[in-house]
C-alpha positions, 0 to 999 in steps of 0.5 A: 114770587117768594116773599121772606118775612120774620116775626119775633118769637114773642109775636108767633102765639099771636100771629098763629091764633089770628092765622088759624082763626081767619082760616077756619076758626080753630084753636091753634094749639090743637092745629098741626099746620100753624106754619102753613096757616100763617103762610096761607094767611100772609098770602090772603093778606097780600092778595086782599091788599093788592086788590084794595089799592088797585080799586083805590087807584081805579077810583082816583083814576076816575075822580081825575078823568072827570071834567069840572062842573063849572 
């Protein structure tokens, strides 16, 4: 699957800073792979969100399956 998104130019420095920090804690100003790191960060965030949502769905299914106590 390929997902395309756009960030306004004014947000790019912040996006690079967060991505580079998240993927190794290095300074984006000295990073040769800012775009790659931003892509990997977006993939990581999407996967974490899917896993989080699946856990929430499983929790809700378990709650819905419980028999009332009274």
